[in-house]
N, C-alpha and C positions, 0 to 999 in steps of 0.2 A: 929333571924332576919338577913335577907340577906341585905347587901349593896346594893343599887339600880344599881349603875354601875357594880356589878359582876353578874347580870342577863344576859343570853345570848342574849335575845331581845334588852335591853340596850347597850350593847357592840356592835351589830350588827347596830343598829341605829347611835351610835356615829361614827363607822367605815365608814358608807355610807356617813353620815354628812360630814365628814373629805375629802372623796373622791370627792363630787359633785363639789369643785371649779375647780378641775383637768378637771374633764368631760366635765364641760359645759364652758370651755375656747373657744373664738370665733376661728374658722377655719380660716386659711389664705383665702383671696380672691382667687377666682378662675383666671385663666388667661385671660385676656379681650376676645382673639379670643375664647376661649371656652365657655366665656359666652354668646357670639353672636350665635355660634353653638346651644347652649343650648336654647336660645330664639326662634331661627328658629323652633328648634324640638317642642318646647312647643306651638308653634302656629301651629303645624299640618304639618311641611313640613317634608319630610322623604327622606333618602339617596336613590337615584337612580329612584326616580318617577317623574323626570322630563317631562315623555311624558305625565302625566296626570295633569302636570301644577302644581304641589306641590312637586317639587324635592328640597332637601336641599341646594344643592349649586347653581344650575343654577336659581333657582325661589327664593331664600331667602337670602343666604349669599353674592352671587355675587353683586345684586342691592344695598345691604345694604353697601358693602365695596367701591362700585363705586359710590354711591350716585345718582344711576339712577333708573328707573321705573323697574317694573317687567316685564316680558315677556306677551306679549297679552294675552296667553292662561292659565295664573295664576289668581286662583278664590279664592285664601286664601290672606287676607291682610297680610302685612309685620308687623313683630312686632315691638314694639317701642324700638329703641335702641340710647342711647345717642351718641351725636358726639364725647365725649370724650372718650367713650368706643372705637369707631370708630378707632379713633386717637391712643388710646393706643396700640390697636391690631395692627395697622399698624407698629408701632414703634418696637414691639415685633417680628412681623413677616409680613415684607412687601410684602410676596407672598401669604398671606391669602387672598382666594376669589380671585385669578387670574385665577384659572380654567389651561387651557393647554398654556396660553400665557406665564405663569412663565416658564413653562418647555421649550417652544421654546427659551426663552431669554437665560436661562442658557445653554442650549445645542447648 
């Protein structure tokens, strides 16, 4: 009679069971600015589509970062983003959401 741990299936289950804790470890949190951009993308805003009123930067990221209203031609609502996330993004990347203004200040 075989010992239960010597069967190939039992051995595979043992290895998989030992590997699961490493595979399921929490991923590090995403950068705050990336979280804002992903929230905008998830709400339907698209890179470069500002003429249609749902541009990623002009119609979503910029208003969130400035705390202003969206342009009048925007028909999609802004995603809900916490003020602490916006502040964390500003600390990490002060030029995020500044558009061409940031380049003018640097140049």
